[in-house]
C-alpha positions as CSV (number, residue, x, y, z in Angstrom):
1,M,0.0,-0.1,0.0
2,N,1.3,3.5,-0.8
3,F,1.0,6.2,2.1
4,Y,-2.3,7.7,0.6
5,Y,-4.0,4.4,0.2
6,W,-2.9,3.3,3.9
7,L,-4.3,6.5,5.2
8,G,-7.5,6.0,3.4
9,Y,-7.9,2.5,4.4
10,N,-7.4,2.9,8.1
11,L,-9.3,6.4,8.2
12,S,-12.3,5.1,6.7
13,R,-12.5,2.0,8.8
14,W,-11.8,4.1,12.0
15,L,-14.8,6.7,11.0
16,A,-17.2,4.0,10.1
17,R,-16.6,2.1,13.4
18,L,-16.9,5.5,15.3
19,F,-20.2,6.5,13.7
20,Y,-21.8,3.4,12.4
21,G,-20.5,0.3,14.5
22,F,-18.8,-0.9,11.1
23,R,-18.2,-4.8,11.1
24,I,-17.0,-7.2,8.6
25,I,-18.2,-10.7,9.2
26,H,-16.4,-13.8,7.8
27,R,-13.6,-11.8,6.7
28,E,-11.6,-14.9,6.8
29,R,-13.2,-15.8,3.7
30,T,-11.6,-13.3,1.6
31,I,-8.9,-14.5,-0.8
32,Q,-5.7,-12.5,0.3
33,T,-3.4,-13.6,-2.5
34,G,-3.4,-13.8,-6.2
35,P,-6.0,-12.5,-8.8
36,V,-9.4,-12.0,-7.1
37,I,-12.6,-10.2,-7.7
38,L,-14.5,-8.6,-4.7
39,A,-18.1,-8.5,-5.8
40,S,-20.5,-6.4,-3.7
41,N,-24.0,-4.9,-3.8
42,H,-23.8,-1.0,-4.3
43,Q,-25.7,1.2,-1.8
44,S,-23.8,4.2,-1.3
45,F,-20.5,6.3,-1.8
46,F,-19.2,4.4,1.4
47,D,-19.2,1.1,-0.3
48,P,-15.8,1.3,-1.9
49,P,-13.6,2.2,0.9
50,L,-15.4,-0.1,3.4
51,A,-15.5,-3.2,1.0
52,G,-11.7,-2.5,0.5
53,N,-11.3,-3.1,4.3
54,A,-12.4,-6.8,3.6
55,C,-8.7,-7.1,2.3
56,D,-5.4,-7.0,3.7
57,R,-3.8,-5.7,0.6
58,A,-4.4,-2.7,-1.8
59,I,-7.3,-3.1,-4.2
60,F,-8.4,-1.6,-7.3
61,F,-11.7,0.6,-7.7
62,L,-13.8,1.7,-10.6
63,A,-15.3,5.2,-10.2
64,K,-17.1,8.0,-12.4
65,K,-14.6,9.7,-14.8
66,S,-16.0,13.0,-14.0
67,L,-14.8,12.5,-10.5
68,M,-11.5,13.3,-12.0
69,D,-12.2,16.7,-12.8
70,V,-12.8,17.6,-9.2
71,P,-10.1,19.8,-7.5
72,I,-8.1,17.7,-5.3
73,L,-10.1,14.4,-6.2
74,G,-8.5,14.3,-9.5
75,W,-5.2,14.1,-7.8
76,L,-5.9,12.0,-5.1
77,L,-8.2,9.2,-6.6
78,P,-5.4,7.7,-9.0
79,K,-3.3,7.3,-5.6
80,L,-6.1,5.2,-4.3
81,N,-6.1,2.9,-7.2
82,V,-9.1,4.3,-8.8
83,I,-10.0,3.6,-12.4
84,P,-12.0,6.3,-14.2
85,V,-15.3,5.0,-15.9
86,N,-17.4,6.8,-18.5
87,L,-21.0,5.9,-16.9
88,E,-22.7,7.2,-20.1
89,G,-22.2,3.9,-21.8
90,G,-20.3,0.6,-21.7
91,D,-16.8,1.8,-21.1
92,R,-14.5,-1.2,-22.6
93,S,-11.3,0.7,-21.5
94,A,-12.1,0.4,-17.7
95,L,-13.1,-3.2,-18.4
96,K,-9.7,-4.0,-20.2
97,A,-7.9,-2.1,-17.2
98,L,-9.7,-4.6,-14.7
99,I,-8.5,-7.4,-16.8
100,R,-4.9,-6.2,-16.7
101,I,-5.1,-5.7,-13.0
102,L,-6.3,-9.3,-12.4
103,T,-4.0,-10.8,-14.8
104,A,-1.1,-9.3,-12.9
105,G,-2.4,-11.0,-9.9
106,N,-4.1,-8.2,-8.1
107,C,-7.5,-7.5,-6.5
108,A,-10.2,-5.4,-7.9
109,L,-13.5,-4.5,-6.3
110,V,-16.6,-4.6,-8.7
111,F,-20.3,-3.9,-8.4
112,P,-22.4,-6.1,-10.5
113,E,-25.5,-3.9,-10.5
114,G,-23.3,-1.2,-12.2
115,T,-24.5,1.8,-10.0
116,R,-26.0,2.5,-6.7
117,T,-29.3,1.1,-5.8
118,P,-32.1,3.7,-6.1
119,D,-34.2,2.2,-3.4
120,G,-32.1,0.0,-1.2
121,N,-33.0,-3.0,-2.9
122,L,-30.8,-5.4,-5.2
123,Q,-30.8,-4.6,-8.7
124,P,-30.2,-6.9,-11.8
125,A,-26.6,-8.0,-12.4
126,Q,-24.8,-6.3,-15.6
127,P,-22.8,-8.3,-17.9
128,G,-19.7,-6.2,-17.3
129,V,-18.4,-8.3,-14.6
130,G,-19.1,-11.5,-16.4
131,L,-16.9,-10.4,-19.1
132,V,-14.2,-9.7,-16.7
133,I,-14.7,-13.1,-15.0
134,A,-14.7,-15.0,-18.7
135,K,-11.4,-13.2,-19.5
136,T,-9.4,-13.8,-16.4
137,R,-11.3,-17.0,-14.8
138,A,-10.4,-15.1,-11.6
139,P,-12.2,-16.3,-8.5
140,V,-14.9,-14.3,-7.0
141,V,-15.6,-13.3,-3.5
142,P,-19.1,-12.0,-2.7
143,M,-19.9,-9.8,-0.1
144,R,-23.0,-7.9,0.9
145,I,-23.3,-4.5,2.5
146,F,-26.1,-3.7,5.0
147,G,-27.3,-0.4,6.4
148,A,-25.5,2.0,4.0
149,Y,-28.3,2.8,1.8
150,D,-30.2,4.0,5.3
151,V,-27.0,6.1,6.0
152,W,-26.5,7.8,2.6
153,P,-29.1,6.9,0.0
154,I,-28.5,7.9,-3.4
155,H,-30.6,11.0,-3.5
156,G,-30.7,11.6,0.1
157,K,-28.8,13.3,2.9
158,L,-25.7,11.8,4.8
159,R,-26.9,10.6,8.4
160,F,-24.4,10.3,11.2
161,S,-26.2,7.5,12.9
162,G,-27.1,4.0,11.9
163,K,-25.3,0.6,11.6
164,I,-23.2,-0.6,8.6
165,T,-22.2,-4.4,8.2
166,I,-20.6,-6.2,5.4
167,V,-21.1,-9.9,5.3
168,V,-18.6,-11.9,3.2
169,G,-19.7,-14.9,1.4
170,E,-18.0,-18.1,0.4
171,P,-15.6,-17.6,-2.5
172,I,-16.9,-18.8,-6.1
173,Y,-14.4,-20.7,-8.3
174,F,-15.1,-21.4,-11.8
175,S,-14.4,-24.5,-13.8
176,D,-14.1,-24.9,-17.7
177,A,-18.0,-26.0,-17.7
178,D,-18.9,-22.6,-16.4
179,F,-17.6,-21.0,-19.5
180,A,-19.6,-22.9,-22.1
181,G,-21.2,-20.4,-24.5
182,E,-19.9,-17.1,-25.7
183,G,-20.7,-13.3,-26.1
184,K,-23.2,-11.6,-24.0
185,D,-25.4,-14.5,-23.1
186,L,-22.2,-15.9,-21.2
187,Y,-21.3,-12.7,-19.6
188,T,-24.8,-12.2,-18.3
189,R,-25.1,-15.8,-16.7
190,L,-21.7,-15.3,-15.1
191,S,-22.8,-12.0,-13.7
192,Q,-26.1,-13.4,-12.5
193,R,-24.5,-16.2,-10.8
194,V,-22.4,-13.5,-8.8
195,M,-25.6,-11.4,-8.1
196,D,-27.4,-14.6,-6.8
197,A,-24.6,-15.4,-4.6
198,I,-24.7,-11.8,-3.2
199,A,-28.4,-12.0,-2.8
200,A,-28.1,-15.3,-0.8
201,I,-26.0,-13.5,1.9
202,Q,-27.9,-12.5,5.0
203,L,-27.1,-10.9,8.3
204,P,-26.5,-13.3,11.3
205,E,-29.5,-13.5,13.8
206,E,-27.8,-11.9,16.4
207,N,-27.2,-8.5,14.0
208,L,-30.8,-8.7,13.3
209,R,-31.6,-8.4,17.0
210,A,-29.2,-5.9,17.7
């Protein structure tokens, strides 16, 4: 980790614990070496830094290309391993960058839904993550974020109370049979498999009672 990433990594976790009782459950399921895709639902702006805390090493993120035009952010985000993405349409350059990152043995965070949820519910998977899986065959660690939407909804105000929890699911390893077919149908099927794994993750009962 470079200094800026290390600082953001630790500061985001400390602040999230202070204000939102932030926890990661089953962090031991995260694959800490080699190429791996962390795949999460997307509820708020908090998601990338908090999901990144599931890994001991630096990971790579996608973010809106327009953020690079914001003073200070445009300088800082590349130091936090952010890859700019054009959200106006399918940005193949961003997907190619993810493929290069994973091929080099690194870890990347993706959101199969493509964007933040408008209502707190899970959205359909987009084929982009399936394409990356097909090209790299990297294993996927699904995770699900709970509570971040209530704290900072897409069109709402930031709240300084609430509870945010991330639950990590069992890793998904792919076999040759998983890559039968080609093109968008294959990518959509792989993306949906990941999204189904995210949807299957639930909060432990003790968290529901808390």
